[in-house]
C-alpha positions as CSV (number, residue, x, y, z in Angstrom):
1,M,-7.5,38.4,4.5
2,S,-6.2,37.5,1.1
3,Y,-4.6,33.9,1.1
4,E,-1.0,34.7,1.2
5,E,-1.7,36.5,4.6
6,I,-3.3,33.9,6.1
7,Y,-0.3,31.4,5.5
8,N,2.4,33.9,6.2
9,S,0.4,35.0,10.0
10,K,0.1,30.5,10.5
11,L,3.4,30.0,8.8
12,M,6.4,28.5,11.7
13,S,9.6,26.7,12.9
14,A,8.7,22.4,13.3
15,E,9.0,23.1,16.9
16,E,7.0,26.2,17.3
17,A,4.6,24.4,14.8
18,V,4.6,21.2,17.8
19,K,4.4,23.6,20.7
20,A,1.4,25.8,20.3
21,H,-0.7,23.2,18.6
22,I,0.2,19.7,20.6
23,K,0.0,18.9,24.3
24,S,0.8,15.4,25.8
25,G,-2.1,12.7,25.2
26,D,-3.0,14.0,21.7
27,K,-3.4,11.4,18.9
28,I,-1.7,12.3,16.1
29,C,-1.3,11.1,12.4
30,L,1.4,10.4,10.0
31,G,0.0,10.0,7.1
32,G,2.0,7.7,4.7
33,L,5.8,6.5,2.7
34,S,6.3,10.3,2.6
35,I,5.0,12.3,5.7
36,A,6.2,15.5,7.5
37,D,9.2,13.5,9.3
38,K,10.9,17.9,10.6
39,V,7.8,18.4,12.0
40,L,7.1,14.9,13.9
41,S,11.0,14.3,14.4
42,A,9.9,17.5,16.6
43,V,8.0,15.7,18.4
44,I,9.5,12.6,19.6
45,N,11.8,15.0,20.5
46,D,9.5,15.9,23.0
47,V,8.3,13.3,23.8
48,K,12.7,12.5,24.3
49,A,13.1,15.6,26.8
50,G,9.6,15.2,28.7
51,N,7.7,18.0,27.0
52,L,4.9,15.7,26.6
53,E,3.8,12.7,27.4
54,D,0.8,9.6,25.8
55,I,1.9,10.5,22.3
56,S,0.0,8.4,19.7
57,F,0.7,8.0,16.1
58,Y,-1.4,6.5,13.5
59,G,-0.5,5.7,10.0
60,N,1.2,3.7,7.5
61,M,4.4,2.8,5.4
62,S,6.3,5.0,6.2
63,T,9.7,6.4,3.2
64,D,11.5,8.7,6.0
65,P,13.1,7.7,8.9
66,I,12.1,10.1,12.3
67,G,14.4,7.7,14.9
68,L,11.9,5.2,15.8
69,D,14.6,2.9,16.6
70,D,16.4,5.4,18.9
71,K,15.8,3.7,22.0
72,D,15.6,7.2,24.4
73,I,12.6,7.6,23.1
74,P,10.4,6.4,26.4
75,K,8.2,3.2,25.5
76,D,6.0,4.4,28.0
77,K,5.1,8.1,26.7
78,F,4.8,7.2,23.0
79,R,3.2,4.6,20.7
80,Y,3.0,4.2,16.3
81,Y,0.3,2.3,15.6
82,A,1.0,0.8,12.2
83,F,-1.6,-0.4,9.9
84,F,1.4,-1.8,7.4
85,N,5.1,-2.0,8.4
86,G,8.2,-0.8,6.5
87,A,11.8,-0.6,7.3
88,N,11.5,2.2,9.5
89,E,8.5,0.5,11.1
90,R,9.9,-2.6,12.0
91,A,13.3,-0.9,13.3
92,G,10.5,0.8,15.3
93,A,8.4,-2.6,16.7
94,A,12.2,-4.3,17.1
95,N,12.9,-0.4,19.7
96,G,9.6,-1.2,21.5
97,V,7.6,1.6,20.2
98,V,6.0,0.7,17.1
99,T,2.5,-2.2,17.5
100,N,0.6,-3.0,14.3
101,V,-3.5,-3.3,13.7
102,P,-4.6,-5.5,11.1
103,L,-7.1,-3.2,9.1
104,H,-8.4,-4.0,5.3
105,L,-7.8,-0.6,3.4
106,S,-10.8,-0.7,2.8
107,R,-11.7,0.3,6.1
108,T,-9.6,3.4,6.5
109,E,-12.5,6.0,7.0
110,D,-15.0,4.2,9.8
111,Y,-10.6,3.1,11.5
112,F,-11.1,6.8,11.9
113,T,-13.9,7.5,12.7
114,F,-12.9,4.4,15.5
115,V,-10.2,6.4,16.3
116,D,-11.0,10.6,16.6
117,P,-7.8,11.7,16.4
118,D,-6.2,14.9,17.2
119,V,-4.1,16.6,14.9
120,A,-3.0,15.4,11.1
121,V,0.6,16.0,10.5
122,V,1.2,15.4,6.6
123,P,2.9,16.9,3.4
124,M,1.6,19.1,1.4
125,T,2.0,21.3,-1.6
126,P,2.6,24.8,-1.4
127,P,-1.2,27.1,-1.9
128,D,-2.6,27.8,-5.6
129,E,-3.3,30.5,-7.0
130,H,-7.2,30.3,-5.3
131,G,-5.4,29.1,-1.9
132,Y,-5.4,25.8,-1.7
133,C,-2.7,23.2,-0.5
134,N,-3.0,19.8,-2.0
135,I,-1.9,15.8,-0.5
136,G,-0.6,14.6,-3.8
137,P,-0.6,11.1,-4.3
138,A,-1.9,10.2,-0.8
139,G,-5.1,7.9,-0.6
140,Y,-3.9,7.2,2.9
141,S,-4.1,10.7,4.2
142,P,-7.8,12.4,3.4
143,S,-9.9,10.1,6.2
144,Q,-7.4,10.7,8.8
145,I,-7.2,14.6,7.4
146,N,-11.1,15.2,7.6
147,H,-10.9,13.3,10.6
148,S,-8.4,15.4,12.8
149,K,-9.3,19.0,15.0
150,K,-7.2,20.2,13.5
151,I,-3.8,20.3,10.4
152,I,-0.2,20.8,10.6
153,A,1.2,20.8,6.8
154,Q,4.8,20.3,6.8
155,I,5.3,22.0,3.0
156,N,7.3,21.2,0.0
157,K,7.4,22.6,-3.1
158,Y,8.8,19.7,-4.5
159,M,5.5,17.6,-3.8
160,P,3.4,16.6,-7.1
161,R,0.2,18.5,-7.5
162,V,-2.6,16.0,-8.3
163,Y,-6.2,15.2,-9.0
164,G,-8.9,14.5,-6.6
165,S,-11.8,13.8,-5.2
166,S,-10.4,14.7,-1.3
167,H,-6.9,16.2,-2.1
168,N,-7.4,20.1,-1.9
169,Y,-7.1,22.0,1.8
170,H,-7.6,25.6,1.4
171,V,-4.5,27.9,4.2
172,S,-7.9,28.9,5.7
173,E,-8.1,24.9,7.2
174,I,-4.9,23.9,8.2
175,A,-3.1,25.3,12.0
176,A,0.5,26.1,10.5
177,F,3.0,25.8,8.2
178,V,6.8,24.4,8.1
179,E,7.9,24.8,5.1
180,N,10.5,22.0,4.1
181,H,11.0,21.6,0.2
182,N,12.9,18.0,-0.1
183,D,13.4,17.5,-3.7
184,A,14.9,13.8,-2.9
185,V,13.1,10.9,-5.1
186,V,12.3,6.9,-4.1
187,P,14.9,5.0,-6.6
188,P,12.8,3.5,-9.5
189,S,11.6,-0.3,-8.8
190,A,14.8,-2.3,-10.1
191,P,13.7,-4.4,-13.1
192,P,12.6,-7.8,-12.9
193,S,14.8,-10.6,-12.4
194,P,14.2,-13.9,-15.3
195,L,12.1,-15.5,-12.7
196,E,9.8,-12.9,-12.0
197,E,9.6,-12.6,-16.4
198,K,8.8,-16.1,-15.8
199,I,6.8,-16.1,-13.7
200,A,4.9,-12.9,-14.9
201,S,4.5,-14.6,-18.3
202,Y,2.1,-16.7,-17.2
203,I,-0.4,-14.2,-15.6
204,L,0.0,-11.6,-19.2
205,E,-1.6,-14.6,-21.6
206,R,-4.6,-14.7,-19.2
207,I,-4.7,-9.9,-19.9
208,P,-7.6,-9.7,-22.6
209,D,-7.1,-5.8,-24.3
210,G,-9.5,-3.4,-22.3
211,A,-9.0,-5.4,-19.1
212,C,-8.8,-2.8,-15.7
213,I,-5.4,-3.8,-13.8
214,Q,-4.9,-3.4,-10.2
215,L,-0.9,-4.2,-9.1
216,G,0.6,-4.4,-6.2
217,I,4.7,-4.0,-5.1
218,G,6.8,-6.3,-5.9
219,G,9.2,-7.2,-9.1
220,T,6.9,-9.6,-11.0
221,A,4.5,-7.6,-10.8
222,N,6.9,-4.4,-12.2
223,A,7.0,-7.4,-14.6
224,V,3.1,-7.5,-15.9
225,G,3.2,-4.3,-16.1
226,Y,5.6,-3.4,-18.2
227,G,5.0,-6.3,-20.0
228,L,1.4,-5.2,-20.9
229,K,3.3,-2.8,-23.2
230,D,1.3,-4.4,-26.6
231,K,-1.9,-4.7,-25.2
232,K,-4.9,-1.8,-26.2
233,H,-7.0,-0.1,-24.0
234,L,-6.4,-1.0,-20.4
235,G,-7.9,1.0,-18.2
236,I,-6.4,1.2,-13.7
237,H,-8.8,0.7,-11.0
238,S,-6.0,0.1,-8.6
239,E,-4.9,1.2,-5.3
240,M,-1.3,1.7,-6.2
241,Y,-0.2,3.7,-9.4
242,T,3.0,3.1,-10.5
243,D,5.8,3.9,-12.6
244,S,4.7,1.0,-14.9
245,M,1.2,2.3,-15.3
246,A,2.6,6.1,-15.8
247,Y,4.5,4.6,-19.1
248,L,1.6,2.0,-20.2
249,Q,-0.9,5.6,-19.7
250,S,2.2,7.6,-21.5
251,I,2.1,5.3,-24.8
252,G,-2.0,5.0,-25.5
253,A,-1.8,1.1,-24.2
254,V,-4.0,2.7,-20.9
255,D,-6.7,4.3,-22.3
256,N,-9.0,4.1,-19.9
257,S,-11.9,4.0,-22.4
258,Q,-13.6,0.4,-22.3
259,K,-14.1,1.0,-18.3
260,T,-17.5,0.7,-17.0
261,F,-16.5,1.8,-13.6
262,M,-15.4,5.8,-13.7
263,P,-14.1,5.7,-17.6
264,G,-11.7,8.1,-18.8
265,L,-9.6,7.8,-15.5
266,S,-6.8,6.1,-14.0
267,V,-8.4,5.9,-10.4
268,A,-5.6,5.0,-8.1
269,G,-4.8,5.0,-3.7
270,F,-1.1,6.2,-4.0
271,A,1.8,6.5,-5.6
272,F,5.2,6.3,-5.2
273,N,7.1,8.9,-5.0
274,T,9.1,7.6,-8.0
275,E,10.8,10.8,-10.6
276,Q,8.5,9.1,-13.7
277,T,6.2,8.8,-12.5
278,N,5.9,12.3,-10.1
279,K,6.0,13.7,-13.6
280,F,3.2,12.0,-15.4
281,I,0.9,12.4,-12.0
282,N,1.3,16.5,-11.8
283,N,-1.4,18.7,-12.5
284,N,-2.6,15.6,-15.1
285,P,-6.4,15.2,-14.8
286,K,-6.4,11.7,-17.1
287,V,-5.0,10.6,-13.3
288,Y,-7.7,10.8,-10.4
289,F,-6.8,9.6,-6.6
290,T,-9.4,9.2,-4.0
291,P,-9.4,7.9,-0.4
292,Y,-8.3,4.6,0.4
293,H,-12.1,3.9,1.2
294,Y,-13.3,4.4,-1.9
295,V,-10.5,2.5,-4.4
296,N,-10.9,0.1,-2.3
297,D,-14.6,-0.8,-1.6
298,I,-15.3,-4.1,-3.2
299,R,-18.1,-2.6,-4.6
300,N,-16.6,-0.4,-6.9
301,I,-13.5,-2.5,-8.0
302,A,-16.5,-5.2,-8.3
303,A,-18.2,-2.4,-10.6
304,N,-15.3,-2.9,-13.6
305,D,-15.7,-5.7,-16.1
306,N,-12.7,-7.8,-16.5
307,M,-11.0,-7.0,-12.9
308,I,-7.8,-7.9,-13.3
309,S,-5.5,-8.1,-9.5
310,I,-1.9,-8.7,-8.7
311,N,-0.2,-9.2,-5.5
312,T,1.7,-11.5,-4.1
313,S,2.2,-13.6,-0.8
314,L,4.4,-14.9,1.3
315,S,4.0,-18.2,2.1
316,I,1.1,-20.7,0.5
317,D,-0.8,-24.0,2.3
318,L,-1.6,-26.8,0.5
319,M,-4.8,-25.6,1.7
320,G,-4.8,-22.1,-1.1
321,Q,-4.4,-19.9,2.5
322,L,-2.4,-16.9,2.2
323,C,0.5,-15.6,4.7
324,S,0.4,-12.1,2.5
325,E,2.1,-9.9,5.6
326,S,4.0,-12.2,8.6
327,I,6.7,-14.5,9.6
328,G,6.1,-16.4,11.5
329,Y,5.3,-14.0,14.6
330,R,6.9,-10.6,12.9
331,Q,4.7,-8.5,11.5
332,Y,6.7,-8.0,8.2
333,S,4.1,-5.9,6.1
334,G,0.8,-5.2,6.4
335,S,-2.9,-6.8,4.8
336,G,-3.8,-3.2,3.1
337,G,-5.2,-4.2,0.5
338,Q,-4.7,-7.6,-1.4
339,V,-8.2,-8.6,0.5
340,D,-10.4,-6.1,-1.0
341,Y,-8.8,-6.3,-4.7
342,I,-9.2,-10.1,-4.4
343,R,-12.5,-10.1,-3.6
344,G,-13.3,-6.6,-6.1
345,A,-11.6,-9.2,-8.5
346,T,-13.8,-11.9,-8.2
347,L,-16.9,-10.3,-8.1
348,S,-16.3,-8.8,-11.5
349,K,-17.6,-9.7,-14.8
350,G,-15.1,-11.4,-16.5
351,G,-12.6,-11.3,-13.4
352,K,-9.5,-13.2,-12.6
353,S,-7.2,-12.4,-9.0
354,F,-3.7,-13.7,-9.3
355,I,-1.1,-14.5,-6.3
356,A,2.5,-14.6,-7.9
357,V,5.2,-16.1,-5.8
358,S,8.6,-17.2,-6.5
359,S,8.5,-21.4,-5.6
360,V,11.4,-20.7,-3.1
361,A,12.4,-18.4,-0.9
362,N,16.5,-18.4,-0.1
363,T,16.5,-18.3,4.3
364,K,20.1,-18.5,6.6
365,N,19.2,-22.2,6.4
366,G,18.8,-23.4,3.4
367,P,15.8,-23.2,0.5
368,V,12.7,-22.8,1.8
369,S,9.6,-23.9,-0.6
370,K,7.1,-21.4,-0.3
371,I,3.8,-23.2,-0.7
372,C,3.4,-25.7,1.4
373,L,1.6,-28.3,3.9
374,S,0.7,-25.5,6.8
375,L,1.2,-21.7,6.8
376,A,4.3,-21.9,10.4
377,E,3.4,-21.4,13.8
378,G,2.7,-17.5,14.1
379,S,1.3,-17.2,10.7
380,T,-0.7,-14.3,9.7
381,V,-3.7,-16.0,7.5
382,T,-4.2,-12.7,5.0
383,T,-6.6,-13.7,3.2
384,L,-8.9,-16.9,3.3
385,R,-8.6,-19.8,1.7
386,A,-11.7,-20.0,-0.4
387,E,-11.0,-16.1,-1.8
388,T,-7.7,-18.0,-3.1
389,M,-7.7,-18.2,-7.5
390,Y,-5.1,-18.1,-9.5
391,V,-1.2,-19.0,-8.2
392,V,1.8,-18.5,-10.0
393,T,5.0,-19.5,-9.2
394,E,7.6,-19.7,-12.1
395,Y,7.0,-23.7,-13.0
396,G,3.1,-22.9,-14.2
397,C,-0.1,-21.1,-13.0
398,V,-3.7,-22.8,-11.2
399,N,-6.8,-21.8,-11.1
400,L,-8.2,-22.8,-7.3
401,Q,-11.8,-21.0,-7.9
402,F,-13.8,-23.9,-6.3
403,C,-11.6,-26.8,-6.1
404,D,-12.2,-29.3,-3.5
405,I,-9.0,-29.9,-0.7
406,P,-7.3,-32.5,-2.7
407,T,-7.1,-31.1,-6.1
408,R,-5.7,-27.9,-4.2
409,A,-3.3,-29.4,-3.2
410,K,-2.7,-31.4,-6.0
411,K,-2.6,-28.1,-8.2
412,L,-0.2,-26.9,-6.0
413,I,2.3,-28.5,-5.2
414,S,2.2,-29.0,-9.6
415,I,3.6,-25.5,-9.0
416,A,5.7,-25.4,-6.1
417,H,10.3,-26.5,-7.1
418,P,10.1,-29.7,-8.0
419,D,13.0,-30.8,-5.0
420,F,9.8,-29.8,-2.3
421,R,7.0,-32.4,-4.7
422,D,8.0,-35.2,-3.6
423,E,8.0,-34.1,-0.2
424,L,5.3,-32.4,-0.6
425,T,2.9,-34.9,-1.7
426,F,4.0,-37.6,1.4
427,E,2.9,-34.9,3.6
428,A,-0.6,-33.8,1.8
429,K,-0.5,-37.9,1.7
430,K,0.1,-38.3,6.1
431,K,-2.2,-35.5,6.9
432,G,-5.3,-36.5,4.7
433,L,-4.9,-33.4,2.2
434,I,-4.4,-35.6,-0.5
435,Y,-6.3,-39.5,-0.4
């Protein structure tokens, strides 16, 4: 049979695919970000109708809603295990059907070996002339797909086809195809605020030409990305490939010529579904996507000289412990790749890791210092104090590496908001952190 005949023989509706290939008790992988929403919604509908039970989803932050906030989902018959929460997962957690799995993204291969999933339900491009569908920029999916017993592909002709190490799957490997062509994209990041530009300025002055860059999510990382436009011979090795990276590579500021690991290529795990990034990465051999267990491997990160890691945190205590994923006991996001890249950058020759935060969080109870005596009750320690290097706010940049506790506390207080410095100093002395 030709690949077209194989494809057409397995083409069906979402409801038909679920009926044919998913049974009660199945463990289902759903990737993350852009997900196969039509098929996954059909699964949830079957659970609600009583046709399926004991269904488990495994994945990470999704940008397509599938009804996780639906109160009619029977909580004893469905559970979604997420290793990174976004708005949809937080809504599902509030509804009692989503729980969080603590996981460094470098361990995804080990995790899905442990899960041993039954079905991967993921978006893919239509097959090319050789019969291969492509998963697009989805570094979270290969481990899920490769460990699943069968694959259901939701086909979207608007998905970018990318170069990568584990991104092509032949039609003969796929159990069912469901077409759902959707040209909707994620809007680009908002322009950085003046405060974020100020924080970024302290980081930019510490990044040399020829550095290898990793950027996290957020306005400050975005400001750093676009602020690198006048640098030369930059490289990219990053969990996320951003709009700013596409811009830097398009103008030649990124040429990957001085990378010491996989030179000549921007290496990344995933990209958001934005118009700018999609256009740049589509069939672009100079941007190479790999699974998380590879791009987030500390040894591969550290193999890049002058590795620069830029991430953020929700709060920081005076010893340098970072809470980057929870608000008290409430899971907000996930550990993601922060620890992987902090460790990798620290071990890199000439490497630096930065945690960028605004000094204050504006809450319903008024402004609260993000630099605090101790983390709030229930807060997750994402990054250990011994691994925190540079911390940056709009009031400056300090390096905590190899500092004792009193020095750490004083340095962090020096970049806290002025309105909180006296109180932090008083409490630190009272608790014996400063003496």
